[in-house]
C-alpha positions as CSV (number, residue, x, y, z in Angstrom):
1,M,20.2,-8.7,-11.6
2,E,21.0,-10.4,-8.3
3,I,21.1,-8.4,-5.1
4,T,22.7,-9.3,-1.8
5,I,20.8,-10.1,1.4
6,E,22.1,-6.8,2.8
7,D,20.4,-5.0,-0.2
8,F,17.1,-6.9,0.5
9,D,17.3,-6.1,4.2
10,K,17.2,-2.3,3.3
11,V,13.6,-2.6,2.0
12,D,11.1,-2.0,4.8
13,V,7.9,-4.0,4.0
14,R,5.1,-4.0,6.5
15,I,1.5,-5.1,7.0
16,G,-1.2,-2.4,7.3
17,T,-4.9,-2.1,7.4
18,I,-6.7,0.2,5.0
19,V,-9.0,2.4,7.2
20,A,-10.3,5.0,4.7
21,V,-10.6,5.3,0.9
22,E,-11.2,8.3,-1.3
23,I,-10.9,9.0,-5.0
24,N,-7.6,10.7,-5.9
25,K,-9.4,13.2,-8.1
26,K,-6.3,14.9,-9.5
27,A,-4.4,11.7,-10.4
28,R,-3.6,11.3,-14.1
29,H,-4.9,7.7,-14.0
30,P,-7.8,6.5,-11.9
31,A,-6.5,6.0,-8.3
32,Y,-7.6,5.9,-4.7
33,K,-6.2,7.8,-1.7
34,L,-5.8,5.2,1.0
35,T,-5.4,5.9,4.7
36,V,-3.4,3.0,6.2
37,D,-3.1,2.0,9.9
38,L,0.4,0.7,10.3
39,G,0.2,0.1,14.1
40,E,1.1,2.1,17.2
41,E,4.8,2.5,16.4
42,L,4.4,3.7,12.7
43,G,1.0,5.4,12.9
44,T,-1.2,6.2,10.0
45,K,0.2,6.9,6.5
46,I,-1.3,7.9,3.1
47,S,-0.9,6.0,-0.2
48,S,-2.2,6.7,-3.7
49,A,-2.9,3.5,-5.5
50,Q,-4.0,2.7,-9.0
51,I,-6.2,-0.2,-8.0
52,T,-9.6,1.0,-9.1
53,D,-10.0,-1.7,-11.8
54,L,-10.5,-4.6,-9.4
55,Y,-11.4,-3.0,-6.0
56,T,-14.2,-0.7,-4.8
57,P,-13.7,1.5,-1.7
58,E,-16.0,-0.7,0.2
59,Q,-13.9,-3.8,-0.6
60,L,-10.8,-2.1,0.6
61,I,-11.8,-0.7,4.0
62,G,-10.7,-3.1,6.7
63,R,-8.5,-5.1,4.4
64,Q,-4.9,-5.8,5.4
65,A,-2.3,-5.5,2.7
66,V,1.5,-5.3,2.2
67,F,3.2,-1.9,2.0
68,C,6.7,-0.7,1.2
69,M,7.6,1.9,3.9
70,N,10.9,3.4,2.9
71,L,10.5,4.6,-0.7
72,K,10.8,8.4,-1.1
73,P,7.4,10.0,-0.8
74,M,5.9,11.2,-4.1
75,H,3.0,13.4,-5.1
76,I,0.4,11.8,-7.2
77,G,-2.2,14.4,-8.2
78,S,-2.8,16.3,-5.0
79,V,-1.9,13.3,-2.7
80,K,1.5,12.9,-1.0
81,S,1.9,9.2,-1.2
82,E,4.0,8.2,1.8
83,V,3.9,4.4,1.4
84,R,3.4,2.1,-1.6
85,I,0.9,-0.8,-1.6
86,L,2.3,-3.9,-3.2
87,G,0.4,-6.1,-5.7
88,S,0.8,-8.2,-8.8
89,E,0.0,-6.7,-12.2
90,S,-2.5,-9.0,-13.7
91,T,-4.9,-9.1,-16.6
92,G,-7.6,-6.6,-15.6
93,G,-5.6,-4.7,-12.9
94,V,-3.5,-4.9,-9.8
95,V,-4.1,-7.8,-7.4
96,L,-3.1,-6.8,-3.9
97,L,-0.7,-8.8,-1.8
98,Q,-2.1,-9.6,1.6
99,P,-1.5,-12.0,4.5
100,S,-3.4,-15.3,4.5
101,M,-4.6,-14.6,8.1
102,Q,-5.0,-11.5,10.3
103,V,-1.7,-10.2,11.7
104,K,-0.7,-7.2,13.7
105,N,-0.5,-3.9,11.9
106,G,3.1,-2.9,11.4
107,D,4.4,-6.5,11.3
108,R,7.5,-6.6,9.2
109,I,7.8,-8.8,6.1
110,F,11.1,-10.7,5.9
């Protein structure tokens, strides 16, 4: 299905840095609760992510990744997931999308 550029422009995708990671204990499938710094304008948001197969909490803290900002928040276990981390579903788990060099938190993807 094709979409227009206007449709694409409605999706707000930004760079953020993961600053804290906890186990989402009440999620149906293994998941982390991520605290993400999205810069001064957007602040800090929470995301629940099923990325435990390939990443440990220590590997995630300080890592920049790509987040979709304007999906409707959803509850996953006891976590209100405000943003969605983007990745590629691969053999063995989800591989995170991330910039090839350090950029400013909150930078928009276009």
